[in-house]
C-alpha positions as a printed NumPy array, in Angstrom:
array([[ -4.604,  31.288,  -4.398],
       [ -4.387,  34.483,  -7.125],
       [ -6.238,  34.213, -10.111],
       [ -4.788,  34.707, -13.501],
       [ -6.932,  36.176, -16.877],
       [ -5.211,  37.083, -20.145],
       [ -6.447,  38.077, -23.468],
       [ -5.297,  37.807, -26.748],
       [ -8.016,  39.172, -29.77 ],
       [ -9.57 ,  42.121, -31.771],
       [-11.583,  43.585, -28.945],
       [-10.816,  45.405, -25.981],
       [ -8.884,  43.696, -23.445],
       [ -9.445,  45.875, -20.084],
       [-12.871,  44.998, -20.098],
       [-12.416,  41.696, -20.258],
       [ -9.476,  41.123, -18.016],
       [-11.412,  43.259, -15.937],
       [-14.856,  41.418, -15.49 ],
       [-12.951,  38.207, -15.748],
       [-10.669,  39.396, -12.241],
       [-14.45 ,  39.797, -10.679],
       [-15.163,  36.535, -11.407],
       [-12.219,  35.616,  -9.912],
       [-11.694,  37.593,  -6.506],
       [-12.84 ,  34.644,  -4.635],
       [ -9.344,  33.189,  -5.408],
       [ -7.357,  36.101,  -3.731],
       [ -8.368,  39.816,  -2.764],
       [ -5.165,  41.661,  -1.326],
       [ -4.693,  43.53 ,  -4.826],
       [ -5.618,  43.405,  -8.076],
       [ -3.853,  44.533, -11.256],
       [ -3.67 ,  44.617, -15.261],
       [ -1.795,  44.91 , -18.263],
       [ -2.272,  45.83 , -21.837],
       [ -0.284,  45.691, -24.645],
       [ -0.668,  49.802, -26.019],
       [  1.286,  50.213, -29.883],
       [  4.276,  48.35 , -28.489],
       [  3.991,  49.409, -25.121],
       [  2.897,  48.193, -22.169],
       [  0.776,  50.158, -19.979],
       [  0.106,  49.144, -16.717],
       [ -2.498,  49.733, -13.413],
       [ -2.488,  47.819, -10.093],
       [ -3.804,  49.097,  -6.513],
       [ -3.849,  47.174,  -3.256],
       [ -7.635,  46.055,  -2.052],
       [-11.024,  44.775,  -3.591],
       [-10.882,  45.23 ,  -7.332],
       [-14.031,  47.681,  -7.346],
       [-12.323,  49.653,  -4.231],
       [ -9.191,  49.917,  -6.315],
       [ -8.479,  48.82 ,  -9.489],
       [-11.778,  49.41 , -11.121],
       [-11.927,  53.021, -10.27 ],
       [ -7.764,  53.667, -11.374],
       [ -9.346,  52.051, -14.649],
       [-11.601,  54.621, -15.127],
       [ -9.672,  57.566, -13.932],
       [ -6.938,  56.303, -16.446],
       [ -8.095,  53.496, -19.164],
       [ -6.484,  51.515, -20.871],
       [ -6.307,  50.856, -24.445],
       [ -4.963,  47.335, -26.91 ],
       [ -5.966,  43.691, -27.261],
       [ -3.526,  41.519, -25.701],
       [ -3.272,  42.061, -21.968],
       [ -3.397,  40.088, -18.786],
       [ -4.622,  40.392, -15.005],
       [ -4.28 ,  39.206, -11.879],
       [ -6.358,  39.309,  -8.24 ],
       [ -3.679,  38.586,  -5.513],
       [ -3.662,  36.593,  -2.16 ],
       [ -0.535,  37.749,  -0.742],
       [  2.694,  34.848,  -0.009],
       [  5.819,  37.032,  -0.699],
       [  5.408,  41.146,   0.153],
       [  2.296,  42.321,   2.095],
       [ -0.313,  43.487,   0.361],
       [  0.479,  46.688,  -1.604],
       [  0.671,  48.647,  -4.438],
       [  4.269,  48.283,  -5.03 ],
       [  3.767,  44.546,  -4.515],
       [  0.765,  43.866,  -6.672],
       [  1.183,  42.227, -10.147],
       [  1.996,  42.528, -12.907],
       [  5.284,  43.103, -12.353],
       [  8.093,  43.63 , -15.457],
       [ 11.322,  42.751, -15.908],
       [ 14.581,  45.086, -15.605],
       [ 13.666,  46.435, -19.195],
       [ 10.282,  47.174, -17.903],
       [  9.198,  45.467, -21.371],
       [  7.965,  42.175, -20.23 ],
       [  5.327,  42.41 , -17.915],
       [  4.438,  38.798, -15.988],
       [  1.977,  37.233, -13.308],
       [  2.124,  34.834, -11.628],
       [ -0.254,  32.396,  -9.211],
       [  2.349,  30.306,  -6.832],
       [  5.709,  30.283,  -4.964],
       [  9.388,  30.454,  -6.567],
       [ 11.087,  29.197,  -3.575],
       [ 14.844,  29.58 ,  -5.256],
       [ 13.898,  33.245,  -5.749],
       [ 16.275,  34.423,  -2.989],
       [ 19.037,  33.383,  -5.108],
       [ 17.99 ,  34.469,  -8.016],
       [ 17.518,  37.807,  -6.92 ],
       [ 20.89 ,  37.748,  -5.342],
       [ 22.228,  37.472,  -9.063],
       [ 20.574,  39.852, -10.422],
       [ 20.952,  42.626,  -7.8  ],
       [ 24.639,  41.766,  -8.193],
       [ 24.887,  42.392, -11.827],
       [ 23.067,  46.001, -11.641],
       [ 19.454,  44.752, -11.18 ],
       [ 16.918,  46.575,  -9.499],
       [ 13.536,  45.582,  -7.762],
       [ 10.208,  47.476,  -6.964],
       [  9.161,  44.92 ,  -4.794],
       [  9.308,  42.255,  -2.102],
       [  8.051,  39.501,  -4.191],
       [  9.251,  36.436,  -6.359],
       [  7.158,  37.163,  -8.849],
       [  9.341,  40.121,  -9.782],
       [ 12.15 ,  37.692,  -9.84 ],
       [ 10.677,  35.257, -12.226],
       [ 10.178,  38.316, -14.505],
       [ 13.385,  39.457, -14.223],
       [ 14.871,  35.987, -14.999],
       [ 12.28 ,  35.755, -18.306],
       [ 13.893,  39.449, -19.164],
       [ 17.476,  37.943, -18.567],
       [ 16.887,  34.896, -20.979],
       [ 14.943,  37.135, -23.42 ],
       [ 18.197,  39.156, -23.788],
       [ 20.398,  36.724, -24.403],
       [ 18.359,  35.593, -27.131],
       [ 18.816,  38.728, -28.665],
       [ 19.829,  38.267, -32.336],
       [ 18.58 ,  34.724, -32.63 ],
       [ 16.67 ,  34.023, -35.355],
       [ 13.288,  32.862, -34.197],
       [ 10.417,  32.129, -36.486],
       [  6.691,  33.745, -35.844],
       [  7.526,  35.819, -32.643],
       [  8.865,  32.043, -30.611],
       [ 11.541,  34.162, -28.782],
       [  9.429,  35.074, -25.992],
       [  8.344,  31.343, -25.484],
       [ 11.741,  30.171, -25.895],
       [ 12.764,  32.312, -22.937],
       [ 10.177,  31.671, -20.632],
       [ 10.737,  27.581, -21.423],
       [ 14.85 ,  28.513, -20.232],
       [ 13.694,  30.791, -16.975],
       [ 11.044,  27.978, -16.279],
       [ 14.097,  25.459, -16.7  ],
       [ 15.85 ,  27.139, -14.182],
       [ 13.114,  28.221, -11.334],
       [ 12.155,  25.584,  -8.322],
       [  8.562,  25.724,  -7.307],
       [  4.965,  26.215,  -8.524],
       [  4.205,  28.424, -10.755],
       [  1.023,  29.164, -13.288],
       [  2.078,  32.443, -15.3  ],
       [  0.952,  34.645, -17.816],
       [  3.361,  36.374, -19.801],
       [  3.152,  39.505, -22.691],
       [  6.522,  41.33 , -23.834],
       [  5.594,  44.766, -25.712],
       [  8.288,  43.421, -29.005],
       [  5.032,  40.728, -29.595],
       [  1.437,  42.41 , -29.966],
       [ -0.629,  39.549, -30.185],
       [  1.137,  37.186, -28.835],
       [  0.592,  35.77 , -24.479],
       [  2.577,  32.806, -22.924],
       [  1.067,  30.595, -20.314],
       [  2.7  ,  28.236, -18.147],
       [  1.704,  25.864, -15.549],
       [  3.559,  23.25 , -12.334],
       [  1.251,  22.907,  -9.362],
       [ -0.939,  25.725,  -9.94 ],
       [ -3.997,  25.303, -12.34 ],
       [ -4.176,  27.666, -15.939],
       [ -6.755,  27.285, -18.66 ],
       [ -7.144,  27.851, -22.043],
       [ -9.69 ,  29.645, -23.403],
       [-11.165,  28.787, -26.464],
       [-12.613,  32.01 , -29.029],
       [-13.009,  32.551, -32.41 ],
       [-10.437,  34.862, -33.219],
       [ -9.49 ,  35.144, -29.704],
       [ -8.181,  33.066, -27.12 ],
       [ -8.158,  33.545, -23.133],
       [ -6.171,  32.604, -20.287],
       [ -7.178,  32.395, -16.812],
       [ -6.716,  29.745, -13.562],
       [-10.852,  29.165, -13.403],
       [-13.204,  28.753, -15.702],
       [-15.317,  30.765, -14.338],
       [-13.719,  33.83 , -15.662],
       [-14.201,  33.206, -19.073],
       [-17.04 ,  31.368, -19.248],
       [-19.661,  34.033, -20.674],
       [-17.028,  34.128, -23.472],
       [-16.177,  30.859, -24.255],
       [-17.347,  26.988, -23.072],
       [-14.427,  25.339, -24.795],
       [-11.501,  25.039, -22.911],
       [ -8.037,  23.132, -22.631],
       [ -6.485,  22.066, -18.803],
       [ -3.135,  22.488, -19.207],
       [ -0.949,  19.93 , -17.4  ],
       [  2.003,  20.728, -15.2  ],
       [  5.514,  21.537, -17.342],
       [  2.926,  22.856, -19.871],
       [  3.608,  25.993, -22.419],
       [  1.456,  27.771, -24.205],
       [  1.751,  30.081, -26.82 ],
       [ -1.711,  31.744, -27.823],
       [ -2.274,  34.471, -30.489],
       [ -5.601,  35.203, -31.979],
       [ -6.27 ,  32.823, -34.205],
       [ -4.524,  29.701, -32.777],
       [ -2.918,  28.167, -29.602],
       [  0.353,  26.133, -29.553],
       [  1.322,  23.949, -26.589],
       [  4.857,  22.28 , -25.585],
       [  5.618,  20.572, -22.505],
       [  9.312,  20.725, -20.667],
       [  8.497,  17.149, -19.142],
       [  7.927,  15.026, -22.303],
       [  8.739,  15.966, -26.531],
       [  4.642,  16.433, -26.998],
       [  1.666,  17.768, -25.25 ],
       [ -1.231,  16.219, -24.368],
       [ -3.839,  18.523, -25.776],
       [ -7.611,  17.63 , -24.976],
       [-10.624,  20.286, -25.607],
       [-13.623,  19.947, -23.27 ],
       [-16.557,  21.775, -22.429],
       [-17.606,  23.981, -19.366],
       [-20.409,  22.386, -17.662],
       [-22.108,  25.631, -16.287],
       [-23.192,  28.786, -17.689],
       [-22.019,  31.863, -16.608],
       [-25.625,  32.7  , -14.857],
       [-24.81 ,  30.002, -12.6  ],
       [-21.52 ,  31.481, -11.139],
       [-24.222,  34.514, -10.456],
       [-25.693,  35.957,  -7.215],
       [-28.643,  36.501,  -8.547],
       [-31.442,  37.456,  -6.134],
       [-29.268,  36.685,  -3.08 ],
       [-26.674,  39.439,  -1.139],
       [-23.879,  37.34 ,  -1.335],
       [-22.696,  33.868,  -2.747],
       [-22.348,  32.038,   0.623],
       [-26.297,  32.692,   1.289],
       [-26.952,  31.299,  -2.849],
       [-24.777,  28.516,  -2.372],
       [-26.415,  27.677,   0.907],
       [-29.951,  27.786,  -0.031],
       [-28.993,  25.863,  -3.397],
       [-27.974,  22.754,  -1.669],
       [-31.223,  20.609,  -1.701],
       [-30.715,  20.593,  -5.456],
       [-26.96 ,  20.346,  -4.852],
       [-27.816,  16.923,  -3.18 ],
       [-30.067,  15.736,  -5.719],
       [-28.296,  16.534,  -8.373],
       [-25.222,  14.433,  -6.595],
       [-28.283,  11.664,  -6.238],
       [-29.058,  11.574,  -9.799],
       [-28.806,   8.305, -11.359],
       [-26.648,   6.874,  -8.947],
       [-29.245,   4.754,  -7.286],
       [-29.615,   0.817,  -8.312],
       [-33.318,   0.338,  -7.373],
       [-33.378,  -3.237,  -8.268],
       [-30.008,  -4.72 ,  -6.618],
       [-30.457,  -2.129,  -3.72 ],
       [-26.83 ,  -0.739,  -4.527],
       [-24.934,   2.848,  -5.692],
       [-24.004,   3.012,  -8.917],
       [-20.93 ,   4.678,  -9.651],
       [-19.336,   3.897, -12.547],
       [-16.547,   6.468, -12.687],
       [-14.95 ,   4.575,  -9.736],
       [-12.858,   2.145, -12.843],
       [-12.716,  -0.2  , -10.588],
       [-14.578,  -3.527, -10.767],
       [-16.899,  -5.449,  -8.174],
       [-14.296,  -7.769,  -7.205],
       [-11.639,  -4.914,  -6.798],
       [-13.875,  -3.768,  -4.626],
       [-14.323,  -6.021,  -2.829],
       [-10.579,  -6.924,  -2.339],
       [ -9.705,  -3.607,  -0.719],
       [ -9.143,  -4.357,   3.76 ],
       [ -9.019,  -0.897,   4.249],
       [ -9.22 ,   3.239,   3.527],
       [ -7.185,   5.938,   3.625],
       [ -9.054,   9.545,   3.054],
       [ -6.503,  12.616,   2.486],
       [ -8.35 ,  15.855,   2.63 ],
       [ -8.337,  19.501,   4.11 ],
       [-10.714,  21.595,   5.748],
       [-14.545,  21.563,   4.963],
       [-13.374,  18.214,   2.802],
       [-11.651,  16.768,   5.781],
       [-14.619,  17.321,   8.056],
       [-16.642,  15.447,   5.146],
       [-14.262,  12.653,   5.57 ],
       [-14.95 ,  12.119,   9.084],
       [-18.214,  11.362,   8.217],
       [-17.381,   9.116,   5.492],
       [-14.954,   7.22 ,   8.302],
       [-17.858,   6.626,  10.368],
       [-20.28 ,   5.83 ,   7.029],
       [-18.132,   3.359,   5.373],
       [-16.899,   1.748,   9.102],
       [-20.815,   0.709,  10.103],
       [-22.221,   0.418,   6.223],
       [-18.902,  -1.206,   4.537],
       [-16.845,  -2.942,   7.723],
       [-13.989,  -1.871,   6.514],
       [-11.232,   0.527,   8.831],
       [-11.124,   4.003,   7.901],
       [ -8.426,   6.293,   8.572],
       [ -8.796,  10.186,   8.065],
       [ -5.287,  12.311,   7.244],
       [ -4.981,  15.786,   6.851],
       [ -3.663,  15.95 ,   3.546],
       [ -0.948,  18.65 ,   4.505],
       [  0.378,  15.81 ,   7.516],
       [  0.08 ,  12.766,   4.902],
       [  2.328,  14.151,   2.042],
       [  5.29 ,  14.46 ,   4.343],
       [  4.537,  11.595,   7.029],
       [  5.9  ,   8.177,   5.895],
       [  3.268,   6.044,   7.432],
       [  3.128,   2.298,   6.713],
       [  0.209,   1.834,   4.039],
       [ -0.834,  -2.206,   3.863],
       [ -1.385,  -4.077,   0.44 ],
       [ -5.241,  -3.46 ,  -0.747],
       [ -5.185,  -0.173,   0.644],
       [ -7.746,   2.55 ,  -1.446],
       [ -6.75 ,   6.021,  -1.016],
       [-10.012,   8.288,  -1.306],
       [ -8.984,  12.083,  -1.94 ],
       [-12.202,  14.471,  -1.099],
       [-11.689,  18.251,  -2.503],
       [-14.061,  21.179,  -4.224],
       [-11.643,  22.334,  -5.876],
       [ -9.371,  19.548,  -7.37 ],
       [ -6.255,  21.776,  -7.305],
       [ -5.774,  22.083,  -3.669],
       [ -2.023,  21.596,  -3.41 ],
       [ -1.259,  18.885,  -0.368],
       [ -4.009,  17.015,  -1.381],
       [ -2.478,  16.44 ,  -4.71 ],
       [  0.89 ,  16.11 ,  -3.391],
       [ -0.65 ,  13.178,  -0.835],
       [ -2.334,  11.588,  -4.063],
       [  0.725,  11.955,  -6.229],
       [  2.164,  10.163,  -3.592],
       [ -0.526,   7.319,  -2.848],
       [ -0.157,   6.511,  -6.194],
       [  3.637,   6.5  ,  -6.647],
       [  3.436,   3.565,  -4.033],
       [  1.147,   1.797,  -6.046],
       [ -2.485,   2.026,  -4.434],
       [ -5.642,   2.678,  -6.189],
       [ -6.441,   6.456,  -5.926],
       [ -9.93 ,   7.572,  -6.11 ],
       [-11.317,  11.007,  -6.006],
       [-14.252,  12.899,  -5.044],
       [-14.599,  16.197,  -6.48 ],
       [-16.622,  19.018,  -7.704],
       [-14.623,  20.736, -11.165],
       [-14.617,  18.804, -13.706],
       [-11.161,  18.962, -15.109],
       [ -8.935,  19.865, -12.301],
       [ -5.585,  18.098, -11.661],
       [ -6.777,  15.974,  -9.472],
       [ -9.755,  14.661, -11.417],
       [ -7.658,  13.783, -14.286],
       [ -4.797,  12.362, -12.023],
       [ -7.069,  10.174, -10.422],
       [ -7.509,   6.652, -11.378],
       [-11.299,   7.074, -11.06 ],
       [-13.923,   8.852,  -8.693],
       [-17.029,  10.496,  -8.544],
       [-18.141,  14.337,  -9.568],
       [-20.493,  16.152,  -7.226],
       [-21.836,  18.215, -10.117],
       [-23.168,  21.017,  -7.493],
       [-21.794,  23.653, -10.222],
       [-19.67 ,  26.712,  -9.158],
       [-18.673,  27.409,  -5.813],
       [-17.643,  30.896,  -5.442],
       [-18.215,  31.928,  -1.667],
       [-14.639,  31.371,   0.168],
       [-16.506,  29.459,   3.38 ],
       [-17.783,  25.98 ,   1.706],
       [-21.036,  25.16 ,   2.198],
       [-23.181,  22.836,  -0.665],
       [-19.666,  21.163,  -1.268],
       [-19.455,  19.617,   1.827],
       [-23.032,  18.251,   1.914],
       [-22.74 ,  17.288,  -1.857],
       [-18.869,  15.139,  -0.707],
       [-21.48 ,  13.601,   2.276],
       [-23.953,  12.539,  -0.067],
       [-21.732,  11.152,  -2.169],
       [-19.813,   9.147,   0.883],
       [-23.474,   7.471,   1.462],
       [-23.314,   6.168,  -1.337],
       [-19.8  ,   4.59 ,  -1.497],
       [-20.647,   3.387,   1.707],
       [-24.116,   2.137,   0.723],
       [-21.949,   0.324,  -2.61 ],
       [-19.019,  -0.601,  -0.719],
       [-21.6  ,  -2.226,   2.058],
       [-23.709,  -3.941,   0.012],
       [-20.992,  -6.11 ,  -1.859],
       [-19.914,  -7.075,   1.033],
       [-22.32 ,  -8.222,   4.532],
       [-25.111,  -4.657,   4.397],
       [-28.384,  -6.509,   3.708],
       [-30.739,  -5.687,   0.997],
       [-33.293,  -4.272,   3.794],
       [-30.879,  -1.903,   5.033],
       [-30.014,  -0.89 ,   2.204],
       [-33.347,   0.476,   0.97 ],
       [-34.178,   1.8  ,   4.52 ],
       [-30.99 ,   3.472,   3.839],
       [-31.784,   4.346,   0.07 ],
       [-35.499,   5.773,   1.189],
       [-33.845,   8.172,   3.962],
       [-31.59 ,   9.526,   1.259],
       [-34.601,  10.301,  -1.368],
       [-36.382,  12.24 ,   1.284],
       [-33.197,  14.256,   2.483],
       [-33.565,  17.423,  -0.79 ],
       [-37.235,  17.866,   0.729],
       [-35.813,  17.981,   4.555],
       [-33.1  ,  20.286,   3.38 ],
       [-35.629,  23.038,   1.67 ],
       [-38.138,  22.486,   5.047],
       [-34.858,  23.692,   7.202],
       [-33.919,  26.337,   4.554],
       [-37.692,  27.793,   5.175],
       [-36.655,  28.622,   8.705],
       [-34.01 ,  30.996,   7.331],
       [-35.839,  34.18 ,   9.244],
       [-36.017,  32.111,  12.852],
       [-32.795,  31.192,  12.964],
       [-31.748,  34.831,  12.127],
       [-33.503,  35.57 ,  14.895],
       [-31.435,  33.29 ,  17.132],
       [-28.313,  34.384,  15.336],
       [-28.329,  38.001,  15.773],
       [-29.214,  37.257,  19.51 ],
       [-25.255,  35.431,  19.977],
       [-23.814,  37.889,  17.331],
       [-21.901,  39.929,  20.187],
       [-20.203,  36.496,  21.786],
       [-16.311,  36.498,  21.753],
       [-16.514,  32.405,  21.78 ],
       [-18.593,  29.613,  20.446],
       [-18.608,  25.774,  21.614],
       [-19.768,  23.782,  19.106],
       [-20.715,  19.439,  20.359],
       [-21.944,  16.59 ,  18.853],
       [-21.394,  12.972,  18.905],
       [-20.685,  10.388,  16.259],
       [-21.764,  11.128,  13.321],
       [-22.593,  14.852,  14.6  ],
       [-18.837,  15.314,  15.526],
       [-17.466,  16.225,  12.476],
       [-20.67 ,  18.558,  11.746],
       [-19.249,  20.437,  15.114],
       [-16.281,  20.634,  13.602],
       [-17.736,  21.753,  10.576],
       [-20.188,  24.141,  12.435],
       [-17.066,  26.101,  14.089],
       [-15.112,  26.454,  11.082],
       [-17.986,  28.399,   9.378],
       [-17.87 ,  30.789,  12.134],
       [-14.281,  31.6  ,  12.257],
       [-13.872,  31.723,   8.695],
       [-16.773,  34.52 ,   8.185],
       [-17.213,  36.183,  11.527],
       [-13.761,  35.877,  13.361],
       [-15.349,  34.757,  16.428],
       [-13.45 ,  32.069,  17.991],
       [-14.805,  28.955,  17.958],
       [-14.156,  25.184,  18.859],
       [-15.801,  21.786,  18.003],
       [-15.704,  18.818,  20.11 ],
       [-16.95 ,  15.37 ,  20.383],
       [-19.915,  16.573,  23.516],
       [-18.841,  14.133,  25.993],
       [-14.959,  15.833,  25.781],
       [-15.907,  19.09 ,  27.306],
       [-15.837,  17.791,  30.809],
       [-12.057,  16.905,  29.874],
       [-11.005,  20.544,  29.82 ],
       [-12.683,  22.691,  27.663],
       [-15.906,  22.775,  30.37 ],
       [-13.848,  25.425,  32.316],
       [-14.188,  28.343,  29.282],
       [-18.224,  27.854,  29.827],
       [-19.791,  30.991,  31.139],
       [-23.06 ,  32.824,  30.992],
       [-21.455,  34.772,  27.953],
       [-20.155,  31.525,  26.213],
       [-22.522,  29.965,  24.024],
       [-22.781,  26.197,  22.932],
       [-24.452,  24.568,  20.092],
       [-25.129,  21.134,  20.2  ],
       [-26.33 ,  18.664,  18.086],
       [-28.813,  16.221,  19.85 ],
       [-30.731,  14.467,  17.374],
       [-33.16 ,  11.416,  19.154],
       [-30.541,   9.028,  18.094],
       [-28.732,   6.244,  20.313],
       [-26.716,   8.589,  21.824],
       [-29.827,  10.723,  22.837],
       [-29.335,  10.403,  26.617],
       [-25.416,  10.661,  26.506],
       [-25.64 ,  13.85 ,  24.646],
       [-28.656,  14.886,  27.205],
       [-26.056,  14.553,  30.177],
       [-23.396,  16.994,  29.021],
       [-26.219,  19.344,  27.518],
       [-27.525,  19.471,  31.645],
       [-23.374,  20.148,  32.392],
       [-23.155,  22.916,  30.405],
       [-26.898,  24.144,  31.476],
       [-25.432,  23.53 ,  35.386],
       [-22.584,  26.035,  34.298],
       [-25.249,  29.108,  33.052],
       [-23.91 ,  28.432,  29.508],
       [-26.303,  29.59 ,  27.101],
       [-27.26 ,  26.542,  24.914],
       [-28.302,  26.448,  21.567],
       [-29.898,  22.942,  20.513],
       [-30.17 ,  21.45 ,  16.903],
       [-33.134,  18.59 ,  17.773],
       [-35.544,  16.186,  15.695],
       [-39.397,  18.155,  15.729],
       [-40.714,  16.758,  18.038],
       [-38.603,  16.985,  20.988],
       [-40.006,  19.141,  23.349],
       [-37.832,  17.944,  26.775],
       [-34.517,  19.488,  25.326],
       [-36.825,  22.482,  24.371],
       [-37.781,  22.626,  28.036],
       [-34.236,  22.821,  28.957],
       [-32.129,  25.013,  26.349],
       [-32.115,  28.479,  25.539],
       [-32.975,  28.27 ,  21.741],
       [-33.887,  25.073,  19.847],
       [-33.79 ,  24.479,  15.952],
       [-35.447,  21.519,  14.875],
       [-35.053,  19.459,  12.403],
       [-36.689,  16.719,  10.087],
       [-36.467,  13.043,  11.396],
       [-33.738,  11.074,   9.485],
       [-31.319,   8.114,  10.196],
       [-28.81 ,   8.711,  12.243],
       [-25.942,   8.   ,   9.894],
       [-27.694,  11.187,   7.358],
       [-28.312,  13.67 ,   9.879],
       [-24.81 ,  15.277,   9.284],
       [-26.727,  16.754,   5.62 ],
       [-29.882,  18.162,   7.688],
       [-27.678,  19.597,  10.848],
       [-25.042,  21.298,   8.997],
       [-27.997,  23.144,   7.615],
       [-28.104,  25.408,  10.371],
       [-24.931,  25.498,  11.452],
       [-23.984,  27.404,   8.   ],
       [-27.047,  29.933,   8.668],
       [-26.111,  30.899,  12.491],
       [-22.527,  31.738,  10.966],
       [-24.222,  33.622,   8.102],
       [-25.933,  35.762,   9.885],
       [-23.827,  36.515,  12.791],
       [-20.69 ,  37.651,  10.14 ],
       [-23.327,  39.785,   8.395],
       [-24.961,  41.76 ,  11.828],
       [-20.87 ,  41.696,  12.665],
       [-20.396,  43.692,   9.659],
       [-18.154,  41.198,   7.799],
       [-17.919,  40.078,   4.517],
       [-18.791,  36.977,   4.175],
       [-17.495,  36.015,   0.483],
       [-14.336,  37.391,   1.015],
       [-13.669,  36.819,   4.539],
       [ -9.764,  38.272,   5.606],
       [ -6.569,  36.386,   5.033],
       [ -8.448,  33.462,   3.471],
       [ -8.974,  32.916,  -0.394],
       [-11.14 ,  29.708,  -1.776],
       [ -8.859,  27.194,  -3.098],
       [ -5.627,  26.577,  -1.309],
       [ -2.859,  25.762,  -4.456],
       [  0.52 ,  27.047,  -2.572],
       [  2.099,  25.363,   0.649]])
């Protein structure tokens, strides 16, 4: 949640920070603000609302000048979205400014302490309390001889030792022009390395236009940035581990291009992103997958008796597809856990259990915590992740990158299909070292090769799908139904519609409708049903008939040429034929497009849906 951008160098800071905040707005858009050092004074501008409707206008009316500054775009946790609660926040003296991602859990006790000492607070945020804590330590260090302006860094480190909770912070002081301090615990923070200038950001997309060289900070790292260098120390050890990495994507990759929304752009990228997830990972000679990043030998993989997959949101739906895939092709028992539940439960996990964490961002707080708990218990942990250098990618024992490129739209689309693609490859690999025949394996590979082109053929139906979407855009409720592999797709279709159009939607296994939910069916409640020509076609057809008998409108997602379903339903979207286990890769595409076009018709901001942010880095 939330986004941080900081700059220290020779150029004007405010335009660079504002540009970075625009690129980070998908992380939080309740409010935004900037603080810049100007002639040993910190000047701040901050405003409730989206950047271009608030902060950008304010900066145009009242510009900021200076070469060191910090900025923030907020997703509210403590305190409502207001101008006063917007970041940056100041200490009691007004000479130290702080931006912060995360949650300070003991802020209330700290606030009581400072209020008893006569401090005045202007907001309801935990961040302002942190600013006062840093300022308090800074004042206590007056008169102490520090080399090269290290007093600010020392004040930050002393303050953080009193803090309980998570943080990614940027700090500047009016007493130290040309200095910026950052620190992280549980909330991502990145150093961008420039030529005579340096950057601080919670996401590489904010700074990729200026530099491709970055350092991903570890938990408990504290960095002091100057134009000509940066220094990193660790609160948790004597030395900090610093590794310079390269950003894999370009600034252009994080732009909308010809598309009106990032979400639509990312939907239309899926043919290519699935192809990227497959590239170089199929061994035709051995009829298997090549996933070298797993860091496990064939013997170690063969010794796996159980798999637990942990994930959140869309990644959890991909994990459910993975459960079906791994159990069918590798005959390994699989459990799928909500990461938010797994981290607090104490489930008995048997020996020889592999933990698989699935995440787009690699920073999801619940998934990270669950992964760490599994590692503490001694289980090997693999990650399926999109963001190179993310915390989960670095802390897992091994894993597979999606190579899907930046996903800016809050509602995840291309990450889902890339995750399912990687799960197919993992299932093929695990199956081939057990009992999957080469004939069945090759059948899966050949079908998988066709998926990118088949996705493109579905995307060519966009206008037809849009017409269907507009027909039902006024509905208040939706049902999404599917069986076996398509049940998780139904869940994902319902989630997409809820996320961006605010229509109430539910996903169910098709047969479960008659166990209660069918009571909700009427002529105003559309049902989207996934009914490909598979082994349960006749059973799903019976479920369809039950809805039709109650006058429920039906949109059917079918295999090309299915005239039987077409004769019974209101609207049909035909998809190319593929193997039953691969249908989720195709079936989800029209559901994404339906949700998108319905949301646009209803006037919703599909890239920035209310109350949501892209990466959930706080509980």
